[in-house]
C-alpha positions as a printed NumPy array, in Angstrom:
array([[ 87.268, 104.895,  56.718],
       [ 85.318, 103.066,  55.753],
       [ 83.413, 104.864,  52.984],
       [ 86.838, 103.921,  50.922],
       [ 85.86 , 100.823,  50.61 ],
       [ 83.599, 101.297,  47.509],
       [ 85.332, 103.627,  44.515],
       [ 83.718, 106.493,  41.972],
       [ 84.359, 105.931,  38.836],
       [ 87.803, 107.321,  37.347],
       [ 89.126, 107.27 ,  41.34 ],
       [ 90.817, 104.206,  41.609],
       [ 93.801, 104.83 ,  40.422],
       [ 94.039, 107.619,  43.655],
       [ 92.952, 104.85 ,  46.135],
       [ 95.623, 103.455,  48.247],
       [ 95.49 , 100.26 ,  50.402],
       [ 96.007, 101.191,  54.188],
       [ 97.743,  97.905,  55.117],
       [100.208,  98.16 ,  51.7  ],
       [103.956,  99.763,  53.233],
       [104.184, 102.934,  51.241],
       [106.801, 101.781,  49.421],
       [104.581,  99.793,  47.103],
       [104.375, 101.478,  43.887],
       [101.155,  99.93 ,  42.013],
       [ 99.182,  98.969,  45.112],
       [ 95.854,  99.114,  42.521],
       [ 97.596,  96.309,  40.819],
       [ 98.106,  93.874,  43.92 ],
       [ 95.404,  91.946,  45.126],
       [ 94.676,  91.75 ,  49.343],
       [ 98.032,  91.602,  50.969],
       [ 96.807,  91.336,  54.633],
       [ 99.339,  88.711,  55.495],
       [ 97.952,  85.964,  57.472],
       [101.736,  85.105,  58.355],
       [105.154,  87.441,  56.521],
       [105.663,  87.233,  53.399],
       [102.301,  84.703,  53.17 ],
       [100.102,  86.725,  50.371],
       [ 96.001,  86.36 ,  51.313],
       [ 94.074,  84.779,  48.673],
       [ 91.188,  86.51 ,  46.733],
       [ 88.875,  85.559,  44.226],
       [ 89.938,  85.509,  40.789],
       [ 86.868,  86.997,  39.271],
       [ 84.451,  89.425,  41.004],
       [ 81.494,  87.299,  38.961],
       [ 82.859,  84.626,  41.903],
       [ 82.406,  86.785,  44.713],
       [ 78.929,  87.3  ,  43.89 ],
       [ 77.66 ,  84.147,  42.732],
       [ 79.667,  82.91 ,  46.204],
       [ 77.031,  85.612,  48.132],
       [ 74.202,  84.948,  46.245],
       [ 74.491,  81.217,  47.017],
       [ 75.124,  81.985,  50.301],
       [ 71.855,  84.225,  50.791],
       [ 69.715,  81.883,  48.862],
       [ 68.863,  78.976,  50.586],
       [ 66.217,  76.193,  51.782],
       [ 65.194,  79.274,  53.978],
       [ 64.226,  80.689,  50.499],
       [ 62.118,  78.085,  49.607],
       [ 60.246,  76.766,  52.056],
       [ 60.206,  79.573,  55.359],
       [ 59.418,  82.562,  52.73 ],
       [ 56.469,  81.796,  50.845],
       [ 54.98 ,  80.152,  53.813],
       [ 56.109,  83.405,  56.089],
       [ 54.655,  85.284,  53.224],
       [ 51.27 ,  84.216,  53.52 ],
       [ 50.635,  83.473,  57.457],
       [ 51.799,  87.319,  57.329],
       [ 49.945,  88.888,  55.499],
       [ 50.052,  87.513,  52.329],
       [ 50.922,  90.614,  49.748],
       [ 50.58 ,  93.157,  52.224],
       [ 52.973,  91.124,  53.735],
       [ 55.552,  92.744,  50.741],
       [ 54.874,  96.057,  52.782],
       [ 56.863,  95.276,  56.097],
       [ 58.992,  93.035,  54.172],
       [ 60.273,  95.602,  51.166],
       [ 61.36 ,  98.414,  54.522],
       [ 63.004,  96.223,  56.229],
       [ 65.166,  94.764,  53.497],
       [ 65.919,  99.198,  52.599],
       [ 65.827,  99.28 ,  56.024],
       [ 67.778,  96.895,  58.152],
       [ 68.907,  94.681,  55.47 ],
       [ 70.771,  96.847,  52.933],
       [ 72.828,  98.851,  54.768],
       [ 74.086,  95.991,  57.466],
       [ 74.872,  94.215,  54.694],
       [ 76.947,  96.935,  53.179],
       [ 78.776,  97.07 ,  56.683],
       [ 79.389,  93.79 ,  56.873],
       [ 80.806,  93.879,  53.599],
       [ 82.577,  96.706,  54.363],
       [ 83.905,  95.908,  57.385],
       [ 85.227,  92.72 ,  55.701],
       [ 86.618,  93.631,  52.867],
       [ 88.409,  96.205,  54.378],
       [ 90.246,  94.709,  56.864],
       [ 91.207,  91.169,  55.193],
       [ 89.733,  89.223,  58.424],
       [ 87.066,  86.699,  59.336],
       [ 84.264,  88.316,  61.822],
       [ 86.925,  88.093,  65.003],
       [ 89.635,  89.868,  63.337],
       [ 87.458,  92.352,  61.79 ],
       [ 85.455,  93.22 ,  64.567],
       [ 88.421,  93.726,  66.504],
       [ 90.221,  95.505,  64.238],
       [ 87.062,  98.586,  64.161],
       [ 87.049,  97.793,  68.48 ],
       [ 88.947,  95.279,  71.022],
       [ 85.769,  94.668,  73.198],
       [ 83.965,  93.518,  70.137],
       [ 86.289,  90.646,  68.967],
       [ 83.854,  88.981,  71.234],
       [ 80.8  ,  89.163,  69.237],
       [ 83.052,  87.832,  66.623],
       [ 83.846,  85.377,  68.391],
       [ 80.198,  84.538,  68.601],
       [ 79.525,  84.556,  65.608],
       [ 82.396,  82.346,  64.853],
       [ 80.684,  79.99 ,  67.586],
       [ 77.013,  79.842,  66.519],
       [ 78.108,  79.273,  63.221],
       [ 79.976,  76.015,  63.889],
       [ 76.958,  75.268,  65.571],
       [ 74.319,  75.507,  62.744],
       [ 76.562,  74.176,  59.928],
       [ 76.602,  70.908,  61.989],
       [ 72.916,  69.82 ,  61.986],
       [ 72.255,  71.932,  58.355],
       [ 74.202,  69.167,  56.766],
       [ 71.897,  66.733,  58.135],
       [ 69.244,  68.478,  55.556],
       [ 71.372,  68.189,  53.659],
       [ 71.492,  64.27 ,  53.772],
       [ 67.5  ,  63.616,  53.746],
       [ 67.893,  65.651,  50.177],
       [ 71.028,  63.159,  49.35 ],
       [ 68.67 ,  60.547,  50.073],
       [ 65.59 ,  61.392,  49.102],
       [ 67.541,  62.27 ,  45.841],
       [ 68.957,  58.547,  45.641],
       [ 65.238,  56.929,  46.645],
       [ 63.933,  59.126,  43.408],
       [ 65.057,  56.99 ,  41.182],
       [ 62.887,  54.567,  40.877],
       [ 58.983,  54.146,  39.542],
       [ 56.479,  54.275,  41.299],
       [ 58.399,  56.798,  44.251],
       [ 58.945,  55.162,  46.942],
       [ 56.345,  57.923,  49.365],
       [ 53.695,  57.818,  46.721],
       [ 52.164,  53.998,  47.752],
       [ 52.23 ,  52.155,  50.931],
       [ 52.667,  48.257,  50.471],
       [ 56.401,  49.281,  51.826],
       [ 57.786,  47.414,  54.88 ],
       [ 58.009,  51.152,  57.071],
       [ 54.121,  51.777,  56.122],
       [ 51.384,  50.853,  58.95 ],
       [ 48.425,  50.542,  59.056],
       [ 46.956,  54.138,  59.436],
       [ 48.577,  54.037,  55.473],
       [ 46.363,  55.567,  53.054],
       [ 46.753,  57.096,  49.446],
       [ 43.419,  58.86 ,  49.157],
       [ 43.643,  62.126,  48.951],
       [ 40.076,  63.14 ,  49.264],
       [ 40.29 ,  64.487,  52.853],
       [ 36.621,  63.946,  53.703],
       [ 37.226,  59.938,  53.473],
       [ 39.898,  60.491,  55.868],
       [ 40.242,  59.803,  59.665],
       [ 42.029,  61.144,  62.365],
       [ 43.862,  58.444,  62.373],
       [ 45.511,  57.899,  58.657],
       [ 48.374,  59.439,  57.274],
       [ 49.928,  60.109,  53.815],
       [ 52.748,  57.855,  52.579],
       [ 54.747,  60.897,  51.686],
       [ 54.234,  61.176,  55.725],
       [ 55.027,  58.059,  56.664],
       [ 57.97 ,  57.559,  54.315],
       [ 59.718,  60.931,  55.879],
       [ 58.387,  59.651,  59.861],
       [ 59.463,  55.492,  59.642],
       [ 61.821,  55.253,  56.492],
       [ 63.958,  58.282,  56.765],
       [ 63.58 ,  59.528,  60.284],
       [ 63.352,  56.103,  61.677],
       [ 60.911,  58.346,  64.563],
       [ 61.146,  56.514,  68.49 ],
       [ 57.889,  56.119,  70.528],
       [ 59.898,  59.814,  72.475],
       [ 63.125,  61.822,  73.757],
       [ 63.976,  59.165,  75.989],
       [ 64.563,  56.628,  73.161],
       [ 67.404,  57.704,  71.832],
       [ 68.432,  55.324,  69.318],
       [ 71.331,  54.722,  67.544],
       [ 72.133,  57.151,  64.485],
       [ 70.673,  54.678,  61.229],
       [ 73.523,  53.822,  59.116],
       [ 72.241,  54.868,  55.617],
       [ 71.871,  58.229,  57.152],
       [ 75.94 ,  57.709,  58.585],
       [ 77.072,  57.17 ,  55.613],
       [ 75.002,  59.853,  53.13 ],
       [ 75.587,  62.027,  55.886],
       [ 79.786,  61.346,  55.073],
       [ 78.613,  61.64 ,  51.872],
       [ 77.671,  65.492,  52.489],
       [ 80.785,  66.262,  53.639],
       [ 83.289,  65.025,  51.368],
       [ 80.81 ,  67.118,  49.377],
       [ 81.453,  70.426,  50.943],
       [ 85.232,  69.321,  51.35 ],
       [ 85.937,  68.927,  47.637],
       [ 83.795,  72.716,  47.138],
       [ 86.65 ,  74.441,  49.824],
       [ 89.812,  72.758,  50.508],
       [ 91.506,  74.963,  48.655],
       [ 90.021,  78.197,  49.531],
       [ 87.68 ,  80.614,  46.928],
       [ 90.192,  78.467,  44.025],
       [ 88.141,  76.263,  44.363],
       [ 85.013,  77.71 ,  45.992],
       [ 85.51 ,  79.9  ,  42.55 ],
       [ 84.642,  77.949,  40.294],
       [ 82.016,  75.508,  42.283],
       [ 79.543,  79.03 ,  42.418],
       [ 79.576,  79.128,  38.72 ],
       [ 76.838,  75.933,  38.785],
       [ 75.756,  75.35 ,  42.435],
       [ 74.583,  78.994,  42.914],
       [ 73.487,  79.757,  38.86 ],
       [ 72.115,  75.779,  38.263],
       [ 68.869,  76.33 ,  40.786],
       [ 67.179,  78.482,  39.03 ],
       [ 66.709,  76.598,  36.229],
       [ 65.471,  73.572,  37.85 ],
       [ 62.77 ,  76.353,  39.363],
       [ 62.085,  78.228,  36.94 ],
       [ 60.626,  74.743,  34.982],
       [ 58.887,  73.536,  38.751],
       [ 57.374,  76.958,  38.056],
       [ 56.344,  76.667,  35.027],
       [ 55.011,  72.761,  35.649],
       [ 52.948,  74.508,  38.381],
       [ 50.99 ,  76.528,  36.618],
       [ 50.283,  74.208,  33.853],
       [ 48.412,  72.469,  36.628],
       [ 44.406,  72.255,  37.676],
       [ 44.479,  74.584,  40.751],
       [ 47.476,  76.017,  40.123],
       [ 45.913,  79.467,  40.554],
       [ 43.626,  79.383,  43.754],
       [ 47.36 ,  78.52 ,  45.192],
       [ 48.719,  81.819,  44.003],
       [ 46.325,  83.898,  44.379],
       [ 45.732,  82.765,  47.452],
       [ 49.77 ,  83.184,  48.257],
       [ 48.963,  86.988,  46.514],
       [ 45.55 ,  87.505,  48.786],
       [ 46.684,  90.427,  51.486],
       [ 45.282,  90.714,  54.426],
       [ 45.603,  94.446,  55.713],
       [ 44.382,  94.545,  59.332],
       [ 47.601,  92.194,  59.442],
       [ 50.211,  95.528,  59.194],
       [ 48.919,  96.771,  62.933],
       [ 50.194,  93.957,  65.004],
       [ 54.17 ,  93.665,  65.518],
       [ 54.544,  89.488,  65.213],
       [ 54.725,  90.704,  61.551],
       [ 57.179,  92.852,  60.756],
       [ 59.096,  91.324,  63.382],
       [ 58.899,  88.514,  60.868],
       [ 59.775,  90.73 ,  57.997],
       [ 63.271,  91.457,  59.652],
       [ 63.473,  87.931,  60.583],
       [ 63.635,  86.267,  57.209],
       [ 65.864,  89.245,  55.168],
       [ 68.282,  88.791,  58.447],
       [ 67.89 ,  85.301,  58.429],
       [ 68.133,  84.71 ,  54.163],
       [ 70.451,  87.559,  53.923],
       [ 73.158,  86.224,  56.621],
       [ 73.465,  89.068,  58.233],
       [ 75.222,  88.372,  61.814],
       [ 76.41 ,  84.675,  60.481],
       [ 80.603,  86.177,  60.021],
       [ 79.879,  84.617,  55.915],
       [ 79.501,  88.174,  54.681],
       [ 82.548,  89.447,  56.609],
       [ 84.693,  86.211,  55.92 ],
       [ 83.575,  86.347,  51.899],
       [ 84.23 ,  89.875,  51.366],
       [ 87.693,  88.885,  53.368],
       [ 89.252,  87.93 ,  49.614],
       [ 88.354,  90.894,  47.19 ],
       [ 90.34 ,  93.92 ,  46.02 ],
       [ 91.022,  96.421,  48.237],
       [ 88.731,  98.777,  45.532],
       [ 86.21 ,  96.177,  44.686],
       [ 82.417,  98.641,  44.394],
       [ 81.228,  96.648,  47.133],
       [ 77.835,  99.169,  47.226],
       [ 77.067,  97.769,  43.627],
       [ 77.63 ,  94.396,  45.512],
       [ 75.022,  94.946,  48.364],
       [ 71.086,  95.913,  45.757],
       [ 72.525,  92.799,  43.164],
       [ 72.975,  90.404,  45.635],
       [ 69.947,  91.532,  48.245],
       [ 67.552,  92.593,  45.202],
       [ 68.437,  88.912,  43.646],
       [ 67.739,  87.34 ,  46.66 ],
       [ 64.142,  88.708,  47.393],
       [ 63.5  ,  87.849,  43.651],
       [ 63.8  ,  84.623,  43.779],
       [ 62.058,  84.191,  47.455],
       [ 59.446,  86.427,  45.316],
       [ 59.94 ,  83.035,  42.666],
       [ 60.697,  80.476,  45.04 ],
       [ 57.087,  82.08 ,  46.487],
       [ 55.185,  80.909,  43.303],
       [ 56.32 ,  78.081,  42.213],
       [ 55.619,  76.184,  45.681],
       [ 52.239,  77.751,  45.951],
       [ 51.052,  76.595,  42.881],
       [ 51.564,  73.249,  43.459],
       [ 49.406,  73.692,  47.41 ],
       [ 46.877,  74.683,  44.664],
       [ 47.645,  71.696,  42.799],
       [ 47.047,  69.639,  46.328],
       [ 43.996,  71.722,  47.398],
       [ 42.866,  70.651,  44.547],
       [ 43.504,  67.496,  44.522],
       [ 41.877,  67.514,  48.113],
       [ 38.686,  68.837,  47.583],
       [ 40.274,  71.278,  50.605],
       [ 41.328,  74.557,  51.161],
       [ 45.156,  76.045,  50.45 ],
       [ 45.521,  76.885,  54.127],
       [ 45.3  ,  73.319,  55.142],
       [ 47.334,  71.974,  52.758],
       [ 49.848,  74.668,  53.343],
       [ 52.451,  74.614,  55.818],
       [ 56.488,  75.237,  56.179],
       [ 60.396,  73.663,  57.241],
       [ 60.654,  70.746,  56.72 ],
       [ 57.437,  69.268,  56.624],
       [ 56.868,  71.052,  52.947],
       [ 60.299,  70.01 ,  51.707],
       [ 59.929,  66.561,  52.722],
       [ 56.814,  65.59 ,  52.982],
       [ 54.401,  67.86 ,  50.999],
       [ 56.2  ,  68.862,  47.857],
       [ 57.282,  65.568,  47.322],
       [ 53.734,  63.769,  48.244],
       [ 52.479,  66.129,  45.162],
       [ 55.354,  65.157,  43.118],
       [ 54.532,  62.095,  43.137],
       [ 51.077,  62.097,  40.82 ],
       [ 52.484,  63.975,  37.764],
       [ 53.167,  62.244,  34.782],
       [ 56.955,  61.497,  34.8  ],
       [ 57.556,  61.979,  38.512],
       [ 61.12 ,  60.487,  39.097],
       [ 62.61 ,  63.436,  36.861],
       [ 60.277,  66.045,  38.487],
       [ 61.427,  64.579,  42.076],
       [ 65.704,  63.692,  40.564],
       [ 65.255,  67.86 ,  39.063],
       [ 63.903,  68.697,  42.29 ],
       [ 65.688,  67.012,  45.864],
       [ 69.132,  68.951,  42.844],
       [ 67.382,  71.967,  43.283],
       [ 67.049,  71.817,  47.27 ],
       [ 70.848,  69.896,  47.433],
       [ 72.16 ,  73.071,  45.561],
       [ 70.331,  75.559,  47.061],
       [ 71.542,  73.82 ,  50.693],
       [ 75.355,  72.87 ,  49.729],
       [ 76.019,  76.616,  48.875],
       [ 74.775,  77.838,  51.866],
       [ 77.295,  74.912,  54.065],
       [ 80.775,  75.307,  52.363],
       [ 80.063,  78.602,  52.539],
       [ 78.668,  78.591,  56.314],
       [ 82.53 ,  76.643,  57.297],
       [ 84.914,  79.514,  54.738],
       [ 83.795,  81.141,  58.049],
       [ 85.244,  78.548,  60.479],
       [ 88.513,  78.419,  58.214],
       [ 89.234,  81.733,  57.593],
       [ 88.88 ,  82.883,  61.094],
       [ 91.345,  79.505,  62.561],
       [ 93.773,  79.634,  59.289],
       [ 93.867,  84.321,  60.666],
       [ 94.398,  83.968,  63.628],
       [ 96.491,  80.303,  64.759],
       [ 97.895,  80.465,  61.253],
       [101.772,  79.651,  63.02 ],
       [100.19 ,  76.803,  64.076],
       [ 98.67 ,  75.356,  61.3  ],
       [101.553,  75.977,  59.186],
       [103.583,  73.752,  61.72 ],
       [101.773,  70.851,  62.806],
       [ 99.073,  70.568,  60.105],
       [101.614,  72.431,  56.919],
       [ 98.786,  72.408,  54.939],
       [ 95.415,  74.434,  54.408],
       [ 93.884,  71.405,  53.402],
       [ 94.693,  69.589,  56.243],
       [ 92.585,  72.099,  58.523],
       [ 89.737,  71.966,  56.151],
       [ 89.56 ,  67.807,  56.421],
       [ 90.185,  68.318,  60.375],
       [ 87.145,  70.809,  60.236],
       [ 84.589,  68.276,  57.97 ],
       [ 85.658,  65.151,  60.063],
       [ 84.17 ,  66.582,  63.677],
       [ 81.736,  68.908,  62.183],
       [ 81.   ,  65.025,  60.882],
       [ 81.125,  63.987,  64.574],
       [ 79.578,  65.895,  66.147],
       [ 76.157,  65.764,  62.947],
       [ 75.665,  62.386,  64.077],
       [ 73.751,  62.68 ,  66.73 ],
       [ 71.216,  64.083,  64.676],
       [ 69.984,  60.946,  62.722],
       [ 69.064,  59.756,  65.715],
       [ 66.064,  58.297,  65.612],
       [ 64.829,  60.423,  68.718],
       [ 61.762,  61.735,  67.802],
       [ 61.756,  65.466,  66.742],
       [ 60.691,  68.438,  69.411],
       [ 59.286,  70.392,  66.68 ],
       [ 60.317,  71.84 ,  63.729],
       [ 63.112,  73.917,  63.042],
       [ 63.824,  77.532,  60.419],
       [ 66.868,  77.871,  59.074],
       [ 68.32 ,  80.613,  58.42 ],
       [ 69.668,  81.683,  55.336],
       [ 69.788,  79.243,  53.882]])
């Protein structure tokens, strides 16, 4: 039954939407009409390009920049690409195709879509929405960090380039050669992140309070999210033309700048050097599968929710291949951009790339900013880098919040129309609640361990 979701050339006029009444004479020219309320047709993307850009923005996130490059070199370098692409074609693409097809056919969010396939699966759909909601409350905190760094980038020298700031300790040193450093030495960029941005406390028992500057920045991040989605796909479809494309311009610019730095070739070769013996370990194959699932956004509900606003006869199979290929190509492009700079840092520190390379927030907010601080016209490159992080994150964030909005609107539409009156009020309510739940994430409590961010 789901095979009718995508069409073959010349068959468009023969397909009928099973959700339409028999007396409808021109179903192929009408948008999705699985009503969320009697007499109110479901919104749909104005153009197919809007859906594709939204899906690319949802799939391509911070994980492509700070997780894939490190995971690739740690799991075998160039050899890791074998299990990565095998998992992509055997698991990632089929599951993405399934989710897009289910959403497009049922015109529902994850709860309603899986419930139409089998009522017992409603619980699985609800679980994805709950996980997505919890995920959205802390993912926007990372966007908050990017905004905070962006605001601090409009000064020369950059605040994480020196040790003469009020947050620096006696252990701070600007020396780049590791042979001259002691075990207690810390870099200015590390102290800026730990003592200025996070204001890390002495331990988990010292919870602290939300920081006022990060609280306001987090509020700004949620305002940006609200403005991107308050009109549903009508506003989201316009925003993605910029948020999903501009990061590629910046990423290419950073790559070009990176490969011109001394030591860049060593970094790229280290990134691609195959370690064939690691292919015999289960962990490498697990990492390949996890990276595909996390990056594409499988089982987070976003693919189902976004495709539910498609036209019924949209060729979702072509969309699946395009989204998967763009996502993987972006990961490789980010790998070259990141490791060219890692090679440069190793050159400056007279050390190996392996000792310099890291993943997660440490890469995006400590190592890479430290490298930028040594470049000519460093504020410009810092501004471009953190704008890229902001746009990569905001795309994934507002598509994630759209999962929650779609689910609530699909299943509680009468209540929403009666008490909230407008969908914009629902979006505002969800953003406000998420903001309040995100405040504990910007207290001074010491992080337990680095975290990985899906999709994202």
